[in-house]
MOPAC internal coordinates of N, CA, C and O (Angstrom, degrees):
PM7 1SCF
backbone

  N    0.0000 0     0.00 0     0.00 0    0    0    0
  C    1.4526 1     0.00 0     0.00 0    1    0    0
  C    1.5291 1   109.15 1     0.00 0    2    1    0
  O    1.2310 1   120.99 1   -46.65 1    3    2    1
  N    1.3106 1   115.71 1   133.35 1    3    2    1
  C    1.4615 1   122.36 1  -179.50 1    5    3    2
  C    1.5271 1   109.88 1   -69.18 1    6    5    3
  O    1.2310 1   120.87 1   -40.34 1    7    6    5
  N    1.3190 1   115.94 1   139.66 1    7    6    5
  C    1.4579 1   121.17 1   177.46 1    9    7    6
  C    1.5180 1   108.73 1  -113.08 1   10    9    7
  O    1.2310 1   120.70 1   -46.98 1   11   10    9
  N    1.3142 1   116.26 1   133.02 1   11   10    9
  C    1.4480 1   122.93 1  -179.64 1   13   11   10
  C    1.5255 1   110.04 1  -101.95 1   14   13   11
  O    1.2310 1   121.06 1   -30.43 1   15   14   13
  N    1.3101 1   115.57 1   149.57 1   15   14   13
  C    1.4616 1   121.46 1   173.51 1   17   15   14
  C    1.5258 1   106.73 1   -91.53 1   18   17   15
  O    1.2310 1   120.58 1   -54.78 1   19   18   17
  N    1.3254 1   116.50 1   125.22 1   19   18   17
  C    1.4636 1   121.16 1  -178.49 1   21   19   18
  C    1.5253 1   109.34 1  -100.27 1   22   21   19
  O    1.2310 1   121.11 1   -52.96 1   23   22   21
  N    1.3313 1   115.48 1   127.04 1   23   22   21
  C    1.4569 1   122.28 1   176.61 1   25   23   22
  C    1.5235 1   108.16 1  -120.23 1   26   25   23
  O    1.2310 1   120.99 1   -35.53 1   27   26   25
  N    1.3211 1   115.72 1   144.47 1   27   26   25
  C    1.4594 1   121.16 1   178.34 1   29   27   26
  C    1.5265 1   107.91 1  -116.15 1   30   29   27
  O    1.2310 1   120.64 1   -55.50 1   31   30   29
  N    1.3213 1   116.39 1   124.50 1   31   30   29
  C    1.4585 1   119.76 1   178.74 1   33   31   30
  C    1.5245 1   109.67 1   -69.22 1   34   33   31
  O    1.2310 1   121.20 1   -20.47 1   35   34   33
  N    1.3038 1   115.31 1   159.53 1   35   34   33
  C    1.4676 1   120.65 1   179.29 1   37   35   34
  C    1.5268 1   110.60 1   -60.65 1   38   37   35
  O    1.2310 1   120.32 1   139.75 1   39   38   37
  N    1.3248 1   116.99 1   -40.25 1   39   38   37
  C    1.4682 1   119.87 1  -179.31 1   41   39   38
  C    1.5263 1   110.72 1   -64.77 1   42   41   39
  O    1.2310 1   120.00 1   143.68 1   43   42   41
  N    1.3400 1   117.61 1   -36.32 1   43   42   41
  C    1.4658 1   120.44 1   177.05 1   45   43   42
  C    1.5272 1   110.73 1   -67.63 1   46   45   43
  O    1.2310 1   120.52 1   141.45 1   47   46   45
  N    1.3281 1   116.60 1   -38.55 1   47   46   45
  C    1.4650 1   119.57 1   175.71 1   49   47   46
  C    1.5264 1   110.75 1   -60.94 1   50   49   47
  O    1.2310 1   120.62 1   138.13 1   51   50   49
  N    1.3333 1   116.42 1   -41.87 1   51   50   49
  C    1.4671 1   120.58 1   177.69 1   53   51   50
  C    1.5230 1   111.58 1   -66.10 1   54   53   51
  O    1.2310 1   120.55 1   143.48 1   55   54   53
  N    1.3507 1   116.55 1   -36.52 1   55   54   53
  C    1.4665 1   120.41 1   175.02 1   57   55   54
  C    1.5217 1   110.17 1   -58.13 1   58   57   55
  O    1.2310 1   120.85 1   130.09 1   59   58   57
  N    1.3335 1   115.97 1   -49.91 1   59   58   57
  C    1.4688 1   121.24 1  -177.48 1   61   59   58
  C    1.5294 1   110.01 1   -61.21 1   62   61   59
  O    1.2310 1   120.73 1   134.82 1   63   62   61
  N    1.3043 1   116.21 1   -45.18 1   63   62   61
  C    1.4600 1   120.60 1  -179.55 1   65   63   62
  C    1.5363 1   110.88 1   -61.21 1   66   65   63
  O    1.2310 1   120.65 1   134.24 1   67   66   65
  N    1.3133 1   116.37 1   -45.76 1   67   66   65
  C    1.4663 1   120.78 1  -179.27 1   69   67   66
  C    1.5172 1   112.84 1   -63.88 1   70   69   67
  O    1.2310 1   120.56 1   136.84 1   71   70   69
  N    1.3247 1   116.53 1   -43.16 1   71   70   69
  C    1.4642 1   120.75 1   179.45 1   73   71   70
  C    1.5221 1   109.83 1   -66.52 1   74   73   71
  O    1.2310 1   120.58 1   136.65 1   75   74   73
  N    1.3227 1   116.49 1   -43.35 1   75   74   73
  C    1.4581 1   120.81 1   177.88 1   77   75   74
  C    1.5312 1   110.65 1   -57.19 1   78   77   75
  O    1.2310 1   120.40 1   132.08 1   79   78   77
  N    1.3280 1   116.84 1   -47.92 1   79   78   77
  C    1.4693 1   120.77 1  -179.15 1   81   79   78
  C    1.5263 1   111.33 1   -64.26 1   82   81   79
  O    1.2310 1   120.26 1   143.38 1   83   82   81
  N    1.3248 1   117.10 1   -36.62 1   83   82   81
  C    1.4603 1   121.17 1   178.11 1   85   83   82
  C    1.5289 1   110.36 1   -63.98 1   86   85   83
  O    1.2310 1   120.47 1   131.53 1   87   86   85
  N    1.3189 1   116.70 1   -48.47 1   87   86   85
  C    1.4683 1   120.20 1   179.57 1   89   87   86
  C    1.5279 1   110.14 1   -66.20 1   90   89   87
  O    1.2310 1   120.63 1   139.97 1   91   90   89
  N    1.3276 1   116.39 1   -40.03 1   91   90   89
  C    1.4583 1   122.19 1  -179.13 1   93   91   90
  C    1.5270 1   111.84 1   -58.77 1   94   93   91
  O    1.2310 1   120.36 1   144.62 1   95   94   93
  N    1.3239 1   116.92 1   -35.38 1   95   94   93
  C    1.4647 1   120.01 1  -179.12 1   97   95   94
  C    1.5202 1   111.99 1   -64.24 1   98   97   95
  O    1.2310 1   120.83 1   159.46 1   99   98   97
  N    1.3268 1   116.01 1   -20.54 1   99   98   97
  C    1.4632 1   120.33 1  -178.73 1  101   99   98
  C    1.5292 1   112.55 1  -107.58 1  102  101   99
  O    1.2310 1   120.75 1   142.84 1  103  102  101
  N    1.3574 1   116.16 1   -37.16 1  103  102  101
  C    1.4643 1   118.69 1  -172.85 1  105  103  102
  C    1.5278 1   109.43 1  -155.18 1  106  105  103
  O    1.2310 1   120.74 1   -76.57 1  107  106  105
  N    1.3177 1   116.19 1   103.43 1  107  106  105
  C    1.4661 1   122.75 1  -177.08 1  109  107  106
  C    1.5362 1   111.56 1   -58.33 1  110  109  107
  O    1.2310 1   120.49 1   132.72 1  111  110  109
  N    1.3089 1   116.66 1   -47.28 1  111  110  109
  C    1.4682 1   121.25 1  -177.20 1  113  111  110
  C    1.5379 1   110.91 1   -62.96 1  114  113  111
  O    1.2310 1   120.75 1   137.92 1  115  114  113
  N    1.3128 1   116.16 1   -42.08 1  115  114  113
  C    1.4745 1   120.41 1   179.90 1  117  115  114
  C    1.5322 1   110.78 1   -66.03 1  118  117  115
  O    1.2310 1   120.40 1   143.26 1  119  118  117
  N    1.3305 1   116.85 1   -36.74 1  119  118  117
  C    1.4677 1   120.43 1   179.48 1  121  119  118
  C    1.5230 1   110.85 1   -64.81 1  122  121  119
  O    1.2310 1   120.48 1   136.27 1  123  122  121
  N    1.3219 1   116.69 1   -43.73 1  123  122  121
  C    1.4689 1   121.51 1   178.44 1  125  123  122
  C    1.5319 1   109.95 1   -63.09 1  126  125  123
  O    1.2310 1   120.58 1   136.42 1  127  126  125
  N    1.3195 1   116.51 1   -43.58 1  127  126  125
  C    1.4683 1   121.05 1   179.15 1  129  127  126
  C    1.5309 1   110.50 1   -63.25 1  130  129  127
  O    1.2310 1   120.74 1   136.65 1  131  130  129
  N    1.3398 1   116.19 1   -43.35 1  131  130  129
  C    1.4630 1   120.17 1  -178.15 1  133  131  130
  C    1.5199 1   111.57 1   -62.15 1  134  133  131
  O    1.2310 1   120.31 1   129.72 1  135  134  133
  N    1.3322 1   117.01 1   -50.28 1  135  134  133
  C    1.4651 1   119.52 1  -177.45 1  137  135  134
  C    1.5289 1   110.67 1   -65.55 1  138  137  135
  O    1.2310 1   120.23 1   145.05 1  139  138  137
  N    1.3208 1   117.16 1   -34.95 1  139  138  137
  C    1.4646 1   120.16 1   176.52 1  141  139  138
  C    1.5203 1   112.23 1   -63.00 1  142  141  139
  O    1.2310 1   120.59 1   139.65 1  143  142  141
  N    1.3193 1   116.48 1   -40.35 1  143  142  141
  C    1.4646 1   120.10 1   178.62 1  145  143  142
  C    1.5239 1   111.48 1   -69.71 1  146  145  143
  O    1.2310 1   120.00 1   141.11 1  147  146  145
  N    1.3150 1   117.61 1   -38.89 1  147  146  145
  C    1.4675 1   120.19 1   176.98 1  149  147  146
  C    1.5286 1   109.51 1   -61.90 1  150  149  147
  O    1.2310 1   120.15 1   135.22 1  151  150  149
  N    1.3241 1   117.32 1   -44.78 1  151  150  149
  C    1.4716 1   121.03 1   178.05 1  153  151  150
  C    1.5261 1   110.79 1   -60.58 1  154  153  151
  O    1.2310 1   120.25 1   137.87 1  155  154  153
  N    1.3253 1   117.14 1   -42.13 1  155  154  153
  C    1.4684 1   121.00 1   179.37 1  157  155  154
  C    1.5270 1   110.43 1   -62.94 1  158  157  155
  O    1.2310 1   120.75 1   136.26 1  159  158  157
  N    1.3251 1   116.16 1   -43.74 1  159  158  157
  C    1.4627 1   119.62 1   179.90 1  161  159  158
  C    1.5261 1   111.60 1   -64.98 1  162  161  159
  O    1.2310 1   120.36 1   136.06 1  163  162  161
  N    1.3216 1   116.93 1   -43.94 1  163  162  161
  C    1.4635 1   120.36 1   179.10 1  165  163  162
  C    1.5265 1   109.59 1   -61.33 1  166  165  163
  O    1.2310 1   120.06 1   134.69 1  167  166  165
  N    1.3287 1   117.50 1   -45.31 1  167  166  165
  C    1.4677 1   120.68 1   178.08 1  169  167  166
  C    1.5260 1   111.94 1   -60.25 1  170  169  167
  O    1.2310 1   120.37 1   145.36 1  171  170  169
  N    1.3258 1   116.91 1   -34.64 1  171  170  169
  C    1.4694 1   120.76 1  -178.16 1  173  171  170
  C    1.5248 1   112.31 1   -67.84 1  174  173  171
  O    1.2310 1   120.22 1   162.81 1  175  174  173
  N    1.3335 1   117.19 1   -17.19 1  175  174  173
  C    1.4614 1   120.84 1  -179.16 1  177  175  174
  C    1.5197 1   112.91 1   -73.35 1  178  177  175
  O    1.2310 1   120.30 1   170.28 1  179  178  177
  N    1.3457 1   117.03 1    -9.72 1  179  178  177
  C    1.4680 1   119.68 1   175.21 1  181  179  178
  C    1.5227 1   110.68 1   -62.22 1  182  181  179
  O    1.2310 1   120.96 1   152.66 1  183  182  181
  N    1.3150 1   115.77 1   -27.34 1  183  182  181
  C    1.4608 1   121.66 1   179.59 1  185  183  182
  C    1.5275 1   108.68 1  -119.69 1  186  185  183
  O    1.2310 1   120.72 1   -56.28 1  187  186  185
  N    1.2742 1   116.23 1   123.72 1  187  186  185
  C    1.4585 1   123.68 1   171.30 1  189  187  186
  C    1.5355 1   115.17 1    57.74 1  190  189  187
  O    1.2310 1   119.46 1  -123.34 1  191  190  189
  N    1.3273 1   118.64 1    56.66 1  191  190  189
  C    1.4657 1   119.68 1   177.71 1  193  191  190
  C    1.5322 1   113.02 1   -67.08 1  194  193  191
  O    1.2310 1   120.57 1   160.60 1  195  194  193
  N    1.3185 1   116.52 1   -19.40 1  195  194  193
  C    1.4664 1   120.00 1  -179.80 1  197  195  194
  C    1.5228 1   112.74 1   -70.87 1  198  197  195
  O    1.2310 1   120.64 1   172.73 1  199  198  197
  N    1.3276 1   116.38 1    -7.27 1  199  198  197
  C    1.4608 1   119.62 1   175.45 1  201  199  198
  C    1.5237 1   111.47 1   -68.89 1  202  201  199
  O    1.2310 1   121.05 1   160.72 1  203  202  201
  N    1.3333 1   115.60 1   -19.28 1  203  202  201
  C    1.4637 1   121.97 1  -177.29 1  205  203  202
  C    1.5250 1   109.69 1   -85.36 1  206  205  203
  O    1.2310 1   121.55 1   -36.59 1  207  206  205
  N    1.3078 1   114.65 1   143.41 1  207  206  205
  C    1.4530 1   120.03 1  -176.95 1  209  207  206
  C    1.5114 1   114.04 1   -67.03 1  210  209  207
  O    1.2310 1   121.75 1   -25.33 1  211  210  209
  N    1.3306 1   114.25 1   154.67 1  211  210  209
  C    1.4648 1   121.80 1   172.64 1  213  211  210
  C    1.5290 1   105.78 1   -79.12 1  214  213  211
  O    1.2310 1   120.41 1   -42.71 1  215  214  213
  N    1.3401 1   116.81 1   137.29 1  215  214  213
  C    1.4545 1   119.35 1  -178.00 1  217  215  214
  C    1.5203 1   110.68 1   -66.40 1  218  217  215
  O    1.2310 1   120.12 1   -33.96 1  219  218  217
  N    1.3285 1   117.37 1   146.04 1  219  218  217
  C    1.4622 1   120.64 1  -178.87 1  221  219  218
  C    1.5295 1   113.28 1   -61.85 1  222  221  219
  O    1.2310 1   119.95 1   155.15 1  223  222  221
  N    1.3222 1   117.71 1   -24.85 1  223  222  221
  C    1.4604 1   121.71 1  -176.56 1  225  223  222
  C    1.5265 1   113.51 1   -79.41 1  226  225  223
  O    1.2310 1   119.58 1  -179.12 1  227  226  225
  N    1.3169 1   118.41 1     0.88 1  227  226  225
  C    1.4641 1   122.47 1  -175.66 1  229  227  226
  C    1.5290 1   112.06 1   -53.46 1  230  229  227
  O    1.2310 1   120.10 1   136.77 1  231  230  229
  N    1.3080 1   117.42 1   -43.23 1  231  230  229
  C    1.4694 1   119.88 1  -177.74 1  233  231  230
  C    1.5232 1   111.18 1   -61.74 1  234  233  231
  O    1.2310 1   120.09 1   135.44 1  235  234  233
  N    1.3335 1   117.44 1   -44.56 1  235  234  233
  C    1.4578 1   121.33 1  -179.60 1  237  235  234
  C    1.5277 1   111.48 1   -69.44 1  238  237  235
  O    1.2310 1   120.21 1   142.45 1  239  238  237
  N    1.3197 1   117.20 1   -37.55 1  239  238  237
  C    1.4618 1   121.34 1  -177.81 1  241  239  238
  C    1.5256 1   112.22 1   -79.34 1  242  241  239
  O    1.2310 1   120.65 1   160.49 1  243  242  241
  N    1.3259 1   116.37 1   -19.51 1  243  242  241
  C    1.4686 1   123.08 1  -178.38 1  245  243  242
  C    1.5233 1   112.72 1    59.95 1  246  245  243
  O    1.2310 1   121.38 1  -151.01 1  247  246  245
  N    1.3182 1   114.96 1    28.99 1  247  246  245
  C    1.4659 1   122.51 1   175.08 1  249  247  246
  C    1.5192 1   106.41 1  -142.27 1  250  249  247
  O    1.2310 1   120.72 1   -27.73 1  251  250  249
  N    1.3130 1   116.23 1   152.27 1  251  250  249
  C    1.4621 1   119.59 1   179.98 1  253  251  250
  C    1.5186 1   109.97 1   -98.22 1  254  253  251
  O    1.2310 1   121.84 1   -63.47 1  255  254  253
  N    1.3091 1   114.08 1   116.53 1  255  254  253
  C    1.4563 1   122.33 1   173.82 1  257  255  254
  C    1.5230 1   107.64 1  -122.79 1  258  257  255
  O    1.2310 1   121.52 1   -29.33 1  259  258  257
  N    1.3180 1   114.69 1   150.67 1  259  258  257
  C    1.4641 1   121.61 1   175.88 1  261  259  258
  C    1.5139 1   107.72 1  -113.01 1  262  261  259
  O    1.2310 1   121.25 1   -13.99 1  263  262  261
  N    1.3383 1   115.21 1   166.01 1  263  262  261
  C    1.4571 1   117.47 1   174.54 1  265  263  262
  C    1.5234 1   110.27 1  -145.89 1  266  265  263
  O    1.2310 1   122.83 1   -22.66 1  267  266  265
  N    1.3117 1   112.19 1   157.34 1  267  266  265
  C    1.4493 1   121.69 1   173.75 1  269  267  266
  C    1.5221 1   104.20 1  -128.39 1  270  269  267
  O    1.2310 1   120.50 1   -44.52 1  271  270  269
  N    1.3152 1   116.64 1   135.48 1  271  270  269
  C    1.4604 1   121.38 1  -171.23 1  273  271  270
  C    1.5224 1   110.32 1  -112.50 1  274  273  271
  O    1.2310 1   121.37 1   -41.95 1  275  274  273
  N    1.3278 1   114.98 1   138.05 1  275  274  273
  C    1.4663 1   122.12 1   171.55 1  277  275  274
  C    1.5193 1   107.31 1  -137.13 1  278  277  275
  O    1.2310 1   120.80 1   -63.98 1  279  278  277
  N    1.3121 1   116.07 1   116.02 1  279  278  277
  C    1.4639 1   120.26 1  -177.66 1  281  279  278
  C    1.5183 1   109.78 1    59.63 1  282  281  279
  O    1.2310 1   121.02 1    54.57 1  283  282  281
  N    1.3245 1   115.65 1  -125.43 1  283  282  281
  C    1.4645 1   121.30 1  -179.36 1  285  283  282
  C    1.5177 1   113.13 1   -95.41 1  286  285  283
  O    1.2310 1   120.02 1  -166.42 1  287  286  285
  N    1.3250 1   117.57 1    13.58 1  287  286  285
  C    1.4611 1   120.41 1  -173.85 1  289  287  286
  C    1.5201 1   111.75 1  -120.15 1  290  289  287
  O    1.2310 1   121.59 1   -35.58 1  291  290  289
  N    1.3322 1   114.57 1   144.42 1  291  290  289
  C    1.4607 1   122.42 1   179.11 1  293  291  290
  C    1.5219 1   109.07 1  -115.93 1  294  293  291
  O    1.2310 1   120.82 1   -50.75 1  295  294  293
  N    1.3120 1   116.03 1   129.25 1  295  294  293
  C    1.4567 1   121.87 1   170.58 1  297  295  294
  C    1.5205 1   105.59 1   -97.59 1  298  297  295
  O    1.2310 1   120.59 1   -67.79 1  299  298  297
  N    1.3236 1   116.48 1   112.21 1  299  298  297
  C    1.4600 1   122.04 1  -173.85 1  301  299  298
  C    1.5244 1   108.59 1  -103.79 1  302  301  299
  O    1.2310 1   121.09 1   -48.62 1  303  302  301
  N    1.3285 1   115.52 1   131.38 1  303  302  301
  C    1.4578 1   119.94 1  -175.91 1  305  303  302
  C    1.5130 1   111.28 1  -143.73 1  306  305  303
  O    1.2310 1   121.67 1   -17.54 1  307  306  305
  N    1.3307 1   114.41 1   162.46 1  307  306  305
  C    1.4613 1   119.90 1   172.80 1  309  307  306
  C    1.5171 1   108.09 1  -122.72 1  310  309  307
  O    1.2310 1   121.42 1   -24.12 1  311  310  309
  N    1.3067 1   114.89 1   155.88 1  311  310  309
  C    1.4577 1   121.99 1   178.78 1  313  311  310
  C    1.5248 1   106.74 1  -111.12 1  314  313  311
  O    1.2310 1   121.51 1   -55.57 1  315  314  313
  N    1.3171 1   114.72 1   124.43 1  315  314  313
  C    1.4648 1   120.57 1  -178.99 1  317  315  314
  C    1.5216 1   106.74 1  -130.76 1  318  317  315
  O    1.2310 1   120.79 1   -79.68 1  319  318  317
  N    1.3186 1   116.09 1   100.32 1  319  318  317
  C    1.4646 1   120.19 1  -176.91 1  321  319  318
  C    1.5149 1   110.21 1    63.58 1  322  321  319
  O    1.2310 1   120.53 1    58.85 1  323  322  321
  N    1.3189 1   116.60 1  -121.15 1  323  322  321
  C    1.4674 1   120.67 1   179.91 1  325  323  322
  C    1.5256 1   112.01 1   -98.52 1  326  325  323
  O    1.2310 1   120.77 1  -163.14 1  327  326  325
  N    1.3400 1   116.14 1    16.86 1  327  326  325
  C    1.4620 1   120.56 1   179.16 1  329  327  326
  C    1.5197 1   110.80 1  -112.63 1  330  329  327
  O    1.2310 1   121.45 1   -36.37 1  331  330  329
  N    1.3123 1   114.83 1   143.63 1  331  330  329
  C    1.4569 1   123.01 1   168.82 1  333  331  330
  C    1.5228 1   105.04 1  -112.42 1  334  333  331
  O    1.2310 1   120.70 1   -57.40 1  335  334  333
  N    1.3107 1   116.26 1   122.60 1  335  334  333
  C    1.4559 1   120.47 1  -176.95 1  337  335  334
  C    1.5243 1   108.62 1  -114.03 1  338  337  335
  O    1.2310 1   121.38 1   -65.94 1  339  338  337
  N    1.3333 1   114.97 1   114.06 1  339  338  337
  C    1.4596 1   120.71 1   178.32 1  341  339  338
  C    1.5193 1   107.16 1   -75.84 1  342  341  339
  O    1.2310 1   120.94 1   -62.17 1  343  342  341
  N    1.3209 1   115.81 1   117.83 1  343  342  341
  C    1.4549 1   121.08 1  -175.01 1  345  343  342
  C    1.5232 1   112.68 1   -93.21 1  346  345  343
  O    1.2310 1   120.43 1   135.05 1  347  346  345
  N    1.3250 1   116.77 1   -44.95 1  347  346  345
  C    1.4604 1   121.29 1  -177.79 1  349  347  346
  C    1.5222 1   109.44 1  -152.31 1  350  349  347
  O    1.2310 1   121.35 1   -24.36 1  351  350  349
  N    1.3166 1   115.02 1   155.64 1  351  350  349
  C    1.4612 1   123.08 1   167.86 1  353  351  350
  C    1.5159 1   104.41 1  -128.92 1  354  353  351
  O    1.2310 1   120.88 1   -68.36 1  355  354  353
  N    1.3302 1   115.92 1   111.64 1  355  354  353
  C    1.4628 1   119.68 1  -171.42 1  357  355  354
  C    1.5237 1   110.81 1  -136.96 1  358  357  355
  O    1.2310 1   121.56 1   -17.66 1  359  358  357
  N    1.3269 1   114.62 1   162.34 1  359  358  357
  C    1.4576 1   120.72 1   174.62 1  361  359  358
  C    1.5248 1   107.55 1   -66.90 1  362  361  359
  O    1.2310 1   120.82 1   -39.79 1  363  362  361
  N    1.3043 1   116.03 1   140.21 1  363  362  361
  C    1.4705 1   121.07 1  -175.40 1  365  363  362
  C    1.5230 1   113.44 1   -62.81 1  366  365  363
  O    1.2310 1   119.98 1   158.98 1  367  366  365
  N    1.3159 1   117.64 1   -21.02 1  367  366  365
  C    1.4643 1   119.64 1  -178.81 1  369  367  366
  C    1.5269 1   113.39 1   -80.96 1  370  369  367
  O    1.2310 1   119.92 1   169.01 1  371  370  369
  N    1.3246 1   117.75 1   -10.99 1  371  370  369
  C    1.4689 1   120.14 1  -179.12 1  373  371  370
  C    1.5183 1   111.86 1   -70.95 1  374  373  371
  O    1.2310 1   121.19 1   -41.16 1  375  374  373
  N    1.2981 1   115.34 1   138.84 1  375  374  373
  C    1.4582 1   120.57 1   173.89 1  377  375  374
  C    1.5225 1   108.24 1   -79.69 1  378  377  375
  O    1.2310 1   120.92 1   -36.26 1  379  378  377
  N    1.3104 1   115.84 1   143.74 1  379  378  377
  C    1.4595 1   120.89 1  -178.15 1  381  379  378
  C    1.5164 1   111.06 1  -104.92 1  382  381  379
  O    1.2310 1   121.32 1   -32.57 1  383  382  381
  N    1.3162 1   115.07 1   147.43 1  383  382  381
  C    1.4516 1   120.76 1   167.44 1  385  383  382
  C    1.5201 1   107.34 1  -142.64 1  386  385  383
  O    1.2310 1   120.48 1   -18.73 1  387  386  385
  N    1.3078 1   116.69 1   161.27 1  387  386  385
  C    1.4495 1   121.74 1  -173.49 1  389  387  386
  C    1.5241 1   112.11 1   -60.24 1  390  389  387
  O    1.2310 1   119.71 1   148.40 1  391  390  389
  N    1.3152 1   118.16 1   -31.60 1  391  390  389
  C    1.4650 1   120.97 1  -179.49 1  393  391  390
  C    1.5162 1   112.16 1   -62.02 1  394  393  391
  O    1.2310 1   119.53 1   158.38 1  395  394  393
  N    1.3254 1   118.50 1   -21.62 1  395  394  393
  C    1.4602 1   121.82 1   178.12 1  397  395  394
  C    1.5238 1   111.07 1   -68.62 1  398  397  395
  O    1.2310 1   120.01 1   159.53 1  399  398  397
  N    1.3256 1   117.59 1   -20.47 1  399  398  397
  C    1.4517 1   121.01 1  -172.18 1  401  399  398
  C    1.5089 1   114.59 1  -110.18 1  402  401  399
  O    1.2310 1   119.58 1   142.39 1  403  402  401
  N    1.2824 1   118.41 1   -37.61 1  403  402  401
  C    1.4542 1   121.72 1  -167.82 1  405  403  402
  C    1.5169 1   113.77 1   -96.16 1  406  405  403
  O    1.2310 1   120.40 1  -132.14 1  407  406  405
  N    1.3118 1   116.85 1    47.86 1  407  406  405
  C    1.4654 1   120.77 1   178.97 1  409  407  406
  C    1.4950 1   110.00 1  -100.34 1  410  409  407
  O    1.2310 1   120.10 1   180.00 1  411  410  409

């Protein structure tokens, strides 16, 4: 089985930190659980990231991104050769545009 190298962009790290702090302000236990699940999902992308769906916005963005969903949050990533690059972790209700990714 092919193994992918997973990289997390700085903006995605900031997304995770911000969401964690937001949840933490309301519920410490839920924040710990949330970040643990995000870490588990990101780690799981080392094997078979193509199992994750292509985001619906692909046609408008003219780029192929995949996502993995946990609760109300989407971890959006692209696959480039043997790398999986985590681009953003955002609330599912947010509208996407290409500028969110290509910085």
